[in-house]
N, C-alpha and C positions, 0 to 999 in steps of 0.2 A: 504494500500500500504506500502511496506517496502522500507527503504532507507539505503544506506551504510553509516556507521558512523565510527569514530575511537573509539575503546574501551578506556574508560577513565582509565582503569587499566593497560593494556599492550601496548596501542597505536597502536594496529594492527587493520585491518579492521574487522568490524562486522556489524550487522544490527539492526534496530529498526523498529517496526511497527506491523502489524497484524500476521506475520509469514507465510503468504500464498505466498509471493513473494521473499523469501530469495534468491533463485537461480538468479533471475533477479537483485536483489540489489547487489549481490556479483559477477556478471558476470566479468570475466577477472581476478579475484583474486584466485590464487591457494590455495587449502585447507591448504597446509603447511605454507602459508603466512598469514592466517587468525588468529584471536584471538583463543586461545585454546578452548574457550567455545562458539564458533560461532553458534553451533547447537541450543543452548538455548537462545542466545542473552544476557546472563547474566554472567558477569565475575566480581566477587567480589574480592577485595583485601583480603589477608589473615586475616587482622584485622577486616574485615567487614563481614566475614562469620558467619552464625548463630552458636551459641554454640552447641556442640555435646549433644545429649540427653543421659541421663543415666537412667538405670532401677533402680528405687528406691523402 
């Protein structure tokens, strides 16, 4: 089951859970009011993102 939570990065609504109930968890929250990464449920702060891979 998915639950609506506040994104710890941007403080906008997002979700956590299995990913099968996202629509239900975010019912009533317009897409433009959601965390920019609500589709994945993962919004990392710029300093927490994985380093870019380089071809060596």
